[in-house]
C-alpha positions as CSV (number, residue, x, y, z in Angstrom):
1,X,132.0,72.2,209.3
2,X,131.8,72.0,213.3
3,X,134.7,70.3,214.9
4,X,135.4,69.2,218.5
5,X,138.8,69.2,220.7
6,X,140.7,66.2,219.9
7,X,141.8,64.5,223.2
8,X,145.1,63.3,224.1
9,X,144.0,60.2,225.6
10,X,143.8,57.3,223.3
11,X,143.1,53.5,223.4
12,X,141.6,51.2,220.5
13,X,138.2,51.7,222.0
14,X,138.2,55.7,222.5
15,X,136.2,56.0,219.1
16,X,133.4,54.9,221.1
17,X,133.0,58.4,222.7
18,X,132.3,59.9,219.3
19,X,129.4,59.7,216.6
20,X,130.3,56.6,214.4
21,X,128.9,56.5,210.9
22,X,128.4,53.7,208.4
23,X,128.0,51.2,211.6
24,X,125.5,48.1,211.2
25,X,122.8,47.7,214.0
26,X,122.9,44.5,215.8
27,X,119.9,42.9,217.3
28,X,122.0,41.2,219.8
29,X,124.3,43.0,221.6
30,X,125.4,40.2,223.8
31,X,126.4,37.9,221.1
32,X,128.0,40.7,219.5
33,X,130.1,41.7,222.3
34,X,131.2,37.5,222.7
35,X,132.4,37.6,219.0
36,X,134.4,40.8,219.4
37,X,136.0,39.4,222.6
38,X,136.8,36.0,220.8
39,X,138.1,38.0,217.9
40,X,140.5,40.1,220.2
41,X,142.1,36.5,221.3
42,X,143.0,35.4,218.1
43,X,146.2,35.9,216.6
44,X,147.2,38.8,214.4
45,X,146.9,38.8,210.7
46,X,149.8,40.9,210.2
47,X,152.8,41.7,212.3
48,X,154.3,45.3,213.4
49,X,157.6,44.9,211.6
50,X,155.6,44.1,208.4
51,X,153.6,47.5,209.1
52,X,157.0,49.4,209.6
53,X,158.5,48.0,206.4
54,X,155.8,49.3,204.4
55,X,155.9,52.8,206.0
56,X,159.6,52.7,204.9
57,X,158.5,52.0,201.5
58,X,155.8,54.5,201.8
59,X,158.3,57.2,202.9
60,X,160.4,56.5,200.0
61,X,157.4,57.0,197.7
62,X,156.8,60.3,199.3
63,X,160.5,61.4,198.3
64,X,159.9,60.1,194.5
65,X,162.1,57.1,194.8
66,X,159.3,54.6,194.6
67,X,155.7,54.1,193.2
68,X,152.5,52.8,195.1
69,X,150.5,50.1,193.5
70,X,147.3,49.6,195.0
71,X,144.6,47.6,193.7
72,X,141.9,44.9,194.2
73,X,138.3,44.2,194.7
74,X,135.5,46.7,195.7
75,X,134.3,44.3,198.0
76,X,135.8,41.0,198.7
77,X,132.9,38.0,199.1
78,X,133.8,35.1,201.2
79,X,133.0,32.5,198.2
80,X,135.8,34.0,196.4
81,X,138.3,32.8,199.0
82,X,139.5,30.2,196.4
83,X,143.1,29.5,195.3
84,X,142.7,30.4,191.5
85,X,140.9,33.6,192.3
86,X,143.4,34.8,195.0
87,X,146.4,33.9,192.3
88,X,144.6,35.9,189.7
89,X,144.2,39.0,191.6
90,X,148.1,38.5,192.6
91,X,148.7,38.0,189.0
92,X,147.4,41.1,187.5
93,X,149.0,43.3,190.3
94,X,152.5,41.6,189.5
95,X,151.7,42.1,185.7
96,X,151.0,45.8,186.4
97,X,153.9,46.4,188.7
98,X,156.4,44.7,185.9
99,X,154.9,47.2,183.6
100,X,155.3,50.3,186.0
101,X,158.8,49.0,187.2
102,X,159.6,48.9,183.3
103,X,158.5,52.5,182.8
104,X,159.0,54.5,185.8
105,X,162.7,53.1,186.5
106,X,162.1,52.6,190.2
107,X,160.9,50.0,192.7
108,X,157.1,49.5,193.2
109,X,155.1,49.2,196.3
110,X,152.5,46.6,195.9
111,X,149.3,46.6,198.0
112,X,146.6,45.0,197.5
113,X,142.8,45.7,198.3
114,X,142.1,42.4,199.7
115,X,142.5,40.1,202.8
116,X,140.0,42.2,204.6
117,X,138.1,44.4,202.2
118,X,134.9,42.9,203.2
119,X,132.9,45.9,204.6
120,X,131.3,48.4,202.4
121,X,129.8,52.0,203.3
122,X,126.0,52.6,202.0
123,X,124.3,55.5,201.0
124,X,121.5,54.4,202.9
125,X,120.6,52.0,206.0
126,X,117.8,50.5,204.1
127,X,117.0,49.0,200.7
128,X,113.2,48.8,199.4
129,X,112.0,46.3,196.8
130,X,108.6,45.9,195.9
131,X,107.2,47.6,199.1
132,X,109.5,45.4,201.3
133,X,112.3,47.3,203.4
134,X,115.2,45.4,204.6
135,X,118.8,46.6,206.1
136,X,121.1,47.7,203.1
137,X,123.9,44.8,202.1
138,X,127.3,46.1,203.9
139,X,129.3,43.5,202.8
140,X,130.3,39.8,204.0
141,X,131.5,40.9,207.2
142,X,128.1,42.2,208.1
143,X,125.7,40.4,206.4
144,X,124.5,38.5,203.4
145,X,123.6,39.8,199.7
146,X,120.2,38.0,199.1
147,X,117.2,40.3,199.5
148,X,115.7,38.2,202.5
149,X,115.2,39.3,206.2
150,X,117.3,36.4,207.4
151,X,120.1,37.2,205.0
152,X,120.0,41.0,205.6
153,X,120.3,40.8,209.3
154,X,123.9,41.7,210.7
155,X,125.1,38.6,211.9
156,X,128.0,39.1,214.4
157,X,129.3,35.5,213.6
158,X,130.3,37.0,210.5
159,X,133.2,39.0,211.6
160,X,135.0,35.8,212.8
161,X,134.3,34.6,209.1
162,X,135.9,37.5,207.9
163,X,138.9,36.9,210.1
164,X,139.5,33.7,209.0
165,X,139.0,34.4,205.2
166,X,141.5,37.4,205.7
167,X,143.8,35.3,207.3
168,X,143.2,32.4,204.4
169,X,143.8,34.8,201.8
170,X,147.0,36.6,202.8
171,X,148.4,33.5,203.9
172,X,148.3,32.0,200.6
173,X,149.6,35.0,199.0
174,X,152.7,34.9,201.3
175,X,153.2,31.1,200.2
176,X,152.9,32.2,196.6
177,X,155.5,35.0,197.0
178,X,157.6,33.0,199.3
179,X,157.8,30.0,197.0
180,X,159.0,31.9,194.1
181,X,155.8,32.9,192.2
182,X,156.8,36.3,192.1
183,X,160.3,35.7,190.8
184,X,161.2,38.2,187.9
185,X,163.1,35.6,186.0
186,X,159.9,33.5,185.7
187,X,157.0,35.7,184.9
188,X,155.5,33.0,182.8
189,X,154.1,31.9,186.6
190,X,151.9,34.7,186.7
191,X,150.6,34.7,182.9
192,X,146.6,35.0,182.9
193,X,145.7,32.7,179.9
194,X,143.2,35.1,178.4
195,X,145.7,37.5,178.1
196,X,147.3,35.7,175.2
197,X,144.0,36.9,173.4
198,X,144.2,40.5,174.2
199,X,145.6,43.4,172.0
200,X,148.0,44.2,174.5
201,X,150.0,41.0,174.4
202,X,152.8,42.0,172.1
203,X,153.3,45.0,174.2
204,X,153.5,43.3,177.3
205,X,155.7,40.5,175.9
206,X,158.2,43.1,174.9
207,X,158.3,44.5,178.2
208,X,158.5,41.0,179.9
209,X,161.5,40.1,177.5
210,X,163.3,43.3,178.0
211,X,163.2,42.9,181.8
212,X,164.5,39.4,181.4
213,X,167.4,40.2,179.0
214,X,168.4,43.2,181.5
215,X,168.5,40.5,184.4
216,X,170.5,38.1,182.6
217,X,172.9,40.6,181.4
218,X,173.5,42.3,185.2
219,X,173.6,39.0,186.8
220,X,176.3,37.4,184.2
221,X,178.5,40.6,184.6
222,X,177.8,40.8,188.2
223,X,177.8,37.3,189.3
224,X,175.1,37.8,191.8
225,X,171.3,38.2,191.7
226,X,169.6,41.3,191.5
227,X,167.8,42.5,194.7
228,X,164.3,41.7,194.9
229,X,164.2,39.8,191.5
230,X,163.5,36.6,193.2
231,X,160.7,37.5,195.5
232,X,158.8,40.6,196.2
233,X,157.2,42.5,198.8
234,X,153.6,42.2,199.0
235,X,151.0,44.2,201.4
236,X,147.5,44.0,202.3
237,X,145.1,46.9,202.7
238,X,141.1,47.6,203.4
239,X,139.0,50.4,204.3
240,X,139.1,50.4,208.1
241,X,134.9,50.7,208.0
242,X,133.8,48.2,210.9
243,X,135.3,49.7,214.2
244,X,134.7,46.9,216.2
245,X,136.5,44.5,214.0
246,X,139.2,47.1,213.5
247,X,139.4,47.5,217.5
248,X,140.0,43.9,218.0
249,X,142.9,43.2,216.4
250,X,144.4,46.5,217.8
251,X,147.5,45.4,219.7
252,X,150.1,47.4,221.8
253,X,153.6,46.2,220.9
254,X,155.5,46.6,224.0
255,X,159.1,46.6,222.0
256,X,157.9,49.7,219.5
257,X,155.7,51.2,222.6
258,X,153.2,51.8,220.0
259,X,149.5,50.4,219.3
260,X,149.0,48.8,215.9
261,X,146.0,47.6,213.9
262,X,147.1,44.1,212.9
263,X,144.3,42.8,210.6
264,X,145.9,44.7,207.7
265,X,149.5,46.6,206.9
266,X,147.7,49.9,205.5
267,X,144.3,50.7,206.5
268,X,142.3,53.9,205.3
269,X,139.5,56.0,206.1
270,X,136.4,56.8,203.6
271,X,135.4,60.4,202.8
272,X,132.1,59.3,204.1
273,X,133.8,58.7,207.5
274,X,136.4,61.4,207.7
275,X,134.8,64.0,209.6
276,X,137.1,65.7,212.0
277,X,135.3,64.7,214.8
278,X,134.3,61.3,213.7
279,X,134.7,57.8,215.3
280,X,136.6,56.6,212.7
281,X,139.2,59.8,212.7
282,X,139.8,59.0,216.5
283,X,140.5,55.5,216.1
284,X,142.8,55.9,213.2
285,X,145.0,58.7,215.0
286,X,146.2,56.2,217.5
287,X,147.3,53.6,215.5
288,X,150.9,53.5,214.3
289,X,150.2,52.0,210.9
290,X,150.8,53.8,207.7
291,X,147.2,55.1,206.8
292,X,145.3,56.4,204.0
293,X,142.4,59.0,203.7
294,X,140.2,59.2,200.7
295,X,139.8,63.1,199.8
296,X,137.9,64.8,196.9
297,X,135.9,67.7,195.5
298,X,133.5,67.5,199.2
299,X,136.4,68.4,201.1
300,X,137.4,71.8,201.9
301,X,140.9,73.4,202.7
302,X,140.3,74.0,206.5
303,X,138.9,70.3,206.7
304,X,142.1,68.5,204.8
305,X,144.4,70.8,206.9
306,X,142.8,70.0,210.3
307,X,142.9,66.1,209.2
308,X,146.2,66.0,208.4
309,X,147.4,67.6,211.5
310,X,145.1,65.2,213.8
311,X,146.5,62.3,212.0
312,X,150.1,62.9,211.5
313,X,150.7,65.8,214.1
314,X,154.7,65.0,214.1
315,X,155.0,64.9,210.4
316,X,156.2,61.2,210.4
317,X,157.4,60.1,207.0
318,X,155.3,57.4,205.2
319,X,152.5,57.6,207.8
320,X,150.0,59.7,205.7
321,X,148.8,58.8,202.2
322,X,146.1,61.0,200.6
323,X,143.9,59.2,197.9
324,X,142.6,61.9,195.7
325,X,139.1,60.5,194.0
326,X,137.3,63.7,191.8
327,X,135.9,62.3,188.7
328,X,137.3,63.2,185.4
329,X,134.9,66.3,185.1
330,X,136.1,67.7,188.7
331,X,139.8,66.9,189.1
332,X,141.0,70.0,187.3
333,X,139.4,72.2,189.4
334,X,139.5,70.5,193.0
335,X,143.0,69.0,192.9
336,X,145.1,72.1,192.9
337,X,143.2,73.3,196.2
338,X,144.1,70.4,198.2
339,X,147.8,70.2,196.9
340,X,148.0,74.2,197.9
341,X,146.2,73.3,201.4
342,X,148.6,70.5,202.4
343,X,151.6,72.6,201.2
344,X,150.5,75.4,203.4
345,X,150.6,73.0,206.3
346,X,154.2,72.3,205.7
347,X,153.5,68.2,206.2
348,X,154.9,65.7,203.7
349,X,152.0,63.0,202.3
350,X,152.0,60.5,199.7
351,X,149.7,61.7,196.6
352,X,147.8,58.8,195.4
353,X,145.2,59.1,192.4
354,X,141.8,56.9,192.7
355,X,140.5,57.4,189.1
356,X,137.6,54.9,189.8
357,X,134.9,56.3,192.7
358,X,134.6,59.8,191.0
359,X,133.5,58.2,187.8
360,X,130.6,55.8,188.4
361,X,127.5,55.9,186.7
362,X,124.2,54.1,186.0
363,X,123.4,52.5,182.6
364,X,119.5,52.7,181.8
365,X,119.4,49.2,182.2
366,X,120.5,49.8,186.0
367,X,124.2,48.7,186.3
368,X,127.0,50.6,187.8
369,X,129.7,51.2,185.5
370,X,132.6,53.2,184.7
371,X,134.0,54.5,181.4
372,X,137.5,53.6,180.8
373,X,138.0,57.0,178.9
374,X,136.8,58.8,182.0
375,X,139.2,56.9,184.1
376,X,142.2,57.5,182.1
377,X,141.5,61.0,181.7
378,X,141.3,61.6,185.5
379,X,144.7,59.9,185.8
380,X,146.2,61.5,183.0
381,X,145.0,65.3,184.3
382,X,146.2,64.3,187.5
383,X,149.5,63.3,186.7
384,X,149.7,66.9,184.6
385,X,148.9,69.0,187.6
386,X,151.1,67.4,190.2
387,X,153.8,67.9,187.5
388,X,152.9,71.6,186.9
389,X,152.4,72.5,190.8
390,X,155.8,70.9,191.6
391,X,154.1,68.2,193.5
392,X,154.8,64.3,193.0
393,X,151.9,61.9,192.1
394,X,153.2,58.7,193.8
395,X,150.8,56.2,193.4
396,X,147.4,55.0,191.7
397,X,144.5,52.9,193.9
398,X,142.1,50.8,191.4
399,X,139.4,48.5,191.9
400,X,140.2,45.7,189.6
401,X,140.3,41.9,189.2
402,X,142.5,39.3,187.5
403,X,139.1,38.2,185.8
404,X,138.0,38.1,182.4
405,X,134.8,40.4,183.8
406,X,132.8,43.2,181.7
407,X,131.9,45.6,184.4
408,X,133.6,49.0,182.9
409,X,133.0,50.4,179.4
410,X,135.8,50.7,177.2
411,X,139.5,49.7,177.1
412,X,141.8,48.0,174.5
413,X,138.6,45.8,173.4
414,X,136.1,48.6,173.2
415,X,133.6,47.0,175.7
416,X,130.1,48.9,175.3
417,X,127.1,49.0,177.4
418,X,125.5,46.0,175.5
419,X,128.5,43.8,176.8
420,X,128.2,44.5,180.5
421,X,125.8,41.9,181.0
422,X,127.8,38.8,179.6
423,X,130.2,38.7,182.7
424,X,129.2,41.2,185.1
425,X,130.0,39.7,188.7
426,X,130.4,42.6,191.2
427,X,127.9,42.8,194.0
428,X,129.0,46.6,194.7
429,X,131.2,48.7,192.1
430,X,132.4,47.7,188.8
431,X,135.7,46.9,188.4
432,X,138.6,46.9,185.7
433,X,139.2,43.6,184.1
434,X,142.7,42.2,183.6
435,X,143.2,43.9,180.1
436,X,141.8,47.0,181.1
437,X,143.9,47.2,184.3
438,X,146.9,46.3,182.4
439,X,146.4,49.2,179.9
440,X,146.4,51.7,182.7
441,X,149.6,50.5,183.8
442,X,151.1,50.9,180.4
443,X,149.7,54.4,180.2
444,X,151.0,55.3,183.4
445,X,154.5,54.0,182.3
446,X,154.6,55.6,179.1
447,X,153.6,59.1,180.2
448,X,156.1,59.1,183.1
449,X,158.8,57.7,180.8
450,X,158.1,60.7,178.2
451,X,157.6,63.1,181.1
452,X,161.0,62.0,182.3
């Protein structure tokens, strides 16, 4: 792997001196420049003290005092910016966090893959159908999914649409949370109607009842409410892929004397854009947000060690999360090497398991899917490896939805390949449905309970 020295000078546009992967090509550079300038004048979507609060919680997760639950859509669509769909995503994350809270006996850090997850990396720049070649669909932030020349042309105005949808989404989530929607005394607020028909219903209801009884007992004895029982902290995250979008919302905060990406609380770098001399690494090294990096089988020890040093040179607690994604067949051979590599640097990171991306396959009918058994196997193997190596797996990263979709095979209902077409809605990668997501939360809770 070739590398170039990292300069000490940094500003939000310094990434433009590096090679930038996965960036769209716009036919109207002047229009793009006007759009980015307009976006840079708009208010931030998040604020620096929220970002710092999340960093503090992630530092606690590094110490084993908290556990990170990060989940949401593979790629959000603008048309899904509806109150019911947003509430459903929040509901399944709250339900999962309740199960984890009960099983792990520690606070849960709740981070949604939402309010900005509008851009997606692509394997190729173009797509060919029936002899016609057009630009690949890169997410609603860039172009549109229908296979027509007009729809596939990258449109700068979509950057503003993405900002607006992200702000509307997070504003609604905040209103729900601040209004008592996440009150542990009233989990019925976040019941998903179709859960009543699930094989998991009884197990989940027992957890709800046990937590409710514990809250009532403590509060009746102490005469005061339990901390964080009435509302929860909820944070947003997305892959910081489209660098002009991220640059436009990057602000210098005089009070902190630091730069922050205020389009989200926790951006992350995908493996495709994590080369040490890449534009993405150059951009991410200068922002003060807690950041994630996807790591996996294609990353050797030298590369990972250099990334850790460049992205967190002062070993700041809560700064760096490494999200490992191997696939069920490769995690046993690959994960120990990465743990050893980071340990050799003396750095502290938060280890998180993404058991989704390494387990993607395509059916004979051409649909992308993931097998629940492979997702579960990678997750269970990752917990075991961290335990055996004296490390701490402090979080999970799932692509999921609160909808009753059929995109992943298996789970409590035993979905089969023939079931996929019934409710396959994703335009990019397959997601866990509400039931499969909740089942994984119960598996994690049971595993750690028995391990403890």
